[in-house]
N, C-alpha and C positions, 0 to 999 in steps of 0.2 A: 535149406533154403525153401520157405513155405511153398506151395503149390498154388499156383494161378488158379483161381475158381473158375470152372467152366462156364460158358455162357447157357442158359436155360433152352430148351428144345420145347418143339410142338408136342413132344410125348411128355414131357414135365406139365405142360399146362393142361393136357388131357388129364392126366392123372389126379391133378390138383382140383378141377373141374368135375370130375366124375364122370367125363364123356370119352367118345373114340377119338382117335387121332384127325379122322374125316370131319369130325364135327368141328375140332379147333379151326380145320383147314378151310371151310367153309366160312367160318366167322372173321377170320383175321382177312381171308381174300374179299369178302363182300358177296362170294358166289354161291349160289345155292339158297334152298329154304331151311331157318334155323327158327325155332321158338324163341320168343323174346327173353322169356325166362333163362332159358340154355344159353343164348348170346350174353344175358348178364353175366352169369357164372362165367364163363370163359374169359370174356374182357376183364373180370375181378381177378381171376386166376393169372391172367398176364400180366396185368399190372401189378400183382404181388410180388410175382416172380421176375419181374422186369425183363420179359420176353420181347424180343424185338423181332420183325419178321426179316428174314435175312435175303435181302432183295435179290443179291447177285446170286445164291444159289438157287433161287425159285427162277430165277431168267435163265439159266443155263439149263436147268429141267426142262422148262417150257418153251425154249427157244425163242424168249421175249425179251425187250430190254425193262419192261415195268416202269419206263421213264416219260414222264410228261414235260414238254418244252412249255415255259412259259415266257412271253416277252412283257416286259412292264417298261412302260413310257419314260419313268423317273423316278428309281428306286430310293432317291435321295429326300422326295418329299412325304409329309406323313402319310397321306393317302395310300399311296402305290406300296410305301414300306411295309405299312400294316397289313394290306391285302396280301402281298406276297409273303409275309410271315405266318397268315392265317392260311393260306394254300399249302405251304409246305409242311404245317402241320398236321392239316387233313390228307394230304397226301401220305406222309408217313404211317397214318393211323390204316390207311387201304393198303399199304403195303409199296406204294409208289415213290419213286424218287423224282424231284424236279430240278430240271436244269433250266438256267435263268438267262435271257440275254436282255440288257436295260439301257435307253438311252439316256442323255442328259437332260432330257426334258426339253430339247431344241432339234432332235431328229425332225426331219422332213418327212414327207409321205413315203420318200424313195427309200430313206434310211429304213425306215420300219421294215418296210417291205421287204428289204435286203435281209434283216434281223429274222424274220419270220423265215427267209430261206435259210438261213444258217441252221437255226433250231430243226429244221425239216431234214436238213443233210446229216443231223447226227444220229438218225435213227430213233426219235421220239416216237412215242406210239400216238401221240396226242397233242394238241396244242390250244393253249388257252391265251387269248390276246387281252391285254390291258392297258388300252389306250384309247383318248378320248379324240384322237386326231384320224386314225387310220381309217377310211371309209369303207364303207360294207362290200364294196364291189372289188376291193384289194383284199379281202378276207376269204371270200367266196371260193376262189380257186384252191385254196389251202382246205377249208371245208369238205370240199369235192375229194380230196385224197386221205385226209386224217380227221379223226373225230375232232371238233374246233367247238371251243365255248367264249365267248366274250365275256369278259367279267368287269364289273365296275360301270357300265354305260348302257343308255337306254337303247340297246340296240334290237329291232325287230324284223330283220331280214327272215325271210322264210328259211333260208338254207342255212342260217346262223342259229346255235342255241345259245342264249344268253342268260346271267344273271346280274342284277342290279338294283340300285336304290331307287324307288318311284321318284324321279325329277319332278316330275307334276305335281305330284302331292307336297313335296318339299318346299317348292318354290311358293304353291298358295298359300301353305300354313305359315310361312315367315310374313307373307303378305297380310294374312287374316290377324297376325298377331299385331303388325305396326296399324292396321285400320282400327283394330280393336282399342289400341292405346290412344285413339284420336288424331292420328296423324292424318293431315289431307293434302299435303303435297310432298310427293317423294321421290327419290332420285332413283335410278335402276342401271348399275354399270353392266351394261347389255352385250354378251358375248355373242358373235356371230358362229352359225354352223360349221362354218370353214375353218375356225380356230379350234373349237371345242365340241363335241356332239354329247358333251356331259354338262357344260356349262351354259350350253346356247339353250336347251330346253328349260332348264330350270330359272333362267332370267326373263326368258318369254312368259315364264307360269305367273313368276312374282308380278311384272307389268300387267299382265292380262287381270289377274286375280285384283290387282290394286284398282284397275279401272272399273271391273265390277262392283266394285265397293265404293264407287263414287269418287274414289281419289285421284287427283291431278299427278300426272306421271311424267317425269323428265329422264328419256333414256339416254345415256350417255355411253357410246360405244367404246368399248375398252378389252383386252386382251391381257396383256403382261402386265404385271403387278409393279413394273418400275413405273408403268404410267399413272401411278397414284397421286401425282403431285398436278398433272393436268385435270385429273378428275375432282380434286380437291377444289381448285381454282374454278371450274366451270360451275360446280355446286354453288359455290360462295357468290357466283354471278347472279343467283337466282335467291335473295334472302327470304323469300317464302318457304323454301326448303325446309323441312324439320327432321327428315331421315334420308339415310341412303342405304341402298340394298346391295351388297357386295357379292361377287359371283363365288367365293370362297372364303376360308377362313385367312388366308394367306394374302389375299388382297384386302381384306378388312383392316388387317393387322397394317399393313404399308398404308393405306388409306387414313387409320388412326394417327400414324405417325405424322403424315403431312398435315392433317388438321391441328394437331399439338403444336407442329412448328408455326402454324396460322394464327396462334392464339385461341382456337374453336376448343371448346369444353365438349365431352361426350359424356354423356348426355346431355348436359346442360344445355349446350346449344344446338347439338345433331345428334340422332341417334343413328346408330350403325348397327347392321347385322352382318353376319358372314354364312358359311355353309360348309359342312363338312363333320365338325363337333369331335375332331380326332385329333391324336398326337399332342404335341408341346402346346400347340396354340388353344387348346381345349381348356388351358390351366384355368383356376377360379382366378387367378391372380390377376390375369387379363377380363376375364369375366364376359368374353364375346357371347352376346345372342346369336346362335346359330341353328342349324339343322343337322342333328345327327344320323350319320350313315351307318346301317349296322354292317360294319366291314367284315367283322368275324363270319357274319352269316353269309356275306356275298363270297368271301373267300373260299367256305365251306362248301357251299353252294354250288360253286364252280366245279371244286373239284368231284363231287358228288355227281354233278351232272355228265364230266367227261368219263367217269369210270364206266357210269350206266352204259353211255356210248360205246365203251370199248367191250363191253359186255355184250351188245348188240339190242340193247334194249334204248327206247327213249325214256327222258326224263319225264316226272310227270307234268312239270311245265316247261313247255318248249321256250317261253320268254317270262323268266321269274322275275317279277317286279316286287321288291321287298319295300316294308314301311319303314322309315328312320321315326325320328322323335324330336321334338321341341327343345332347346336348352335355352332357358330364359335367363339371361345375364345381366350384367351392370351396364351394359353399352346402348341399352335402349330405356327409356321413359315414358310414361303418358305425355300427352300435350299440357296436360295442367301441372306437371312437375317441372316442364323445362323454362327456361329463360325466357321471358317476354319481349326480351331486347334484342335486337338485330347481331346475330353474329358478328365477330370481329372482322376486320378485312374484308368483308363483304363488296360488292359492287365493283368500281373500277379499281380499289386497293389489291383483289384477289390477282389480280394480273401481273401484279408486281414480283410475285414470289415464283 
C-alpha cells in the first residue's frame, strides 16, 4: 500500500524559497517586516508546494484561537454570499478561520444583536458585522471588547472601523447616467434609513443628483422587493415618468417583472436601473444597467483591517470608502430612442392590477 504523502511544512517552504523559517513565519502570519521580493518568493514557494497554514497547531502554541466571527445578515443573497466568500478566502491567506452566523434577511435588530453575542461567546478574537440594519450604537459595545469591523455599509462612527462601497458616488453616477440620456422625469424607489443603512444613502444620492441636474423626481418609499407591484402602479399613474431607479438589482428585477405583467416595455416605455452588479442578476441575459460594488475588495479589505487591529495597529483608513463602476446594460435607453406613446395601462388603469 502506497504511503500517503505528507503535508508540506514551513521548513519545506523556507528551503524552496531560500530563506529562513522565521522569514516564512513572518510572511504567512503577516507580522513583522519582510521585503517585497522576499515576500513574493515565499508566497510562490508556498503555492507551488501546496502549503497551508496549520491554524490549529499555531493556536495551541500561541494560546489563541485565530478565529474571526462574522455576522452576515442574509447569506442567501448575492451581495452577502459573495462578501462572505471573499472574507473566508482572505482570512485563510492570513492564517485565520471564519466562524459565521447568518440571518434569513428578516432578522430584527434584537435578533442580530443576539447573533453577535453568540459569536463573542465562541471565543472569537475579532468580529466583522455585515448588516444594513443593525445601528452603530448596537455594535459599539462589541467594538469596545473586541477588534470589530463593519463591512459593506457606509458606517462612519468614530469607534468602528469600516470598509464599504461609496454609496453616494454610486447613486450619483447612476443619476448622471439617466440625466445624460435625456430623462427629465424620474421615479426613485427611496429606502428609509430605518430599513437599510446601505440603500438609504444611495437612493438619497440618486434623488439629490437628479434634482441638481434639473430632473423632476418622484420618490416612492419602498423596502421589500415584494412591494414591486405597488411601485409599478404608482409609476404608471404618472405618465410623464420615463425612468425608474431601484435600490438594488433584486428590487429592479422584481419591478421589471411587474412592468412586464402590465404590458410595459423596458426600455421602450421605461428605463430601469438597479444597484450591486454582482451575482446571477448581473448576467448580460437580463442586461441590467447597474452600479457594480467592488465586493472582493470590500471582503478582503475588512479582513485586512481586522488583522491589523488584532496586531495592535490602526488600518491606514479608519473608514475605507471604495469606488464601484457603472454597468451600462440594456434596461436603459436615451429618451430619443424610447417610444413617444404613453405607456400601457397608465392613469386609472394602473390601479386595477
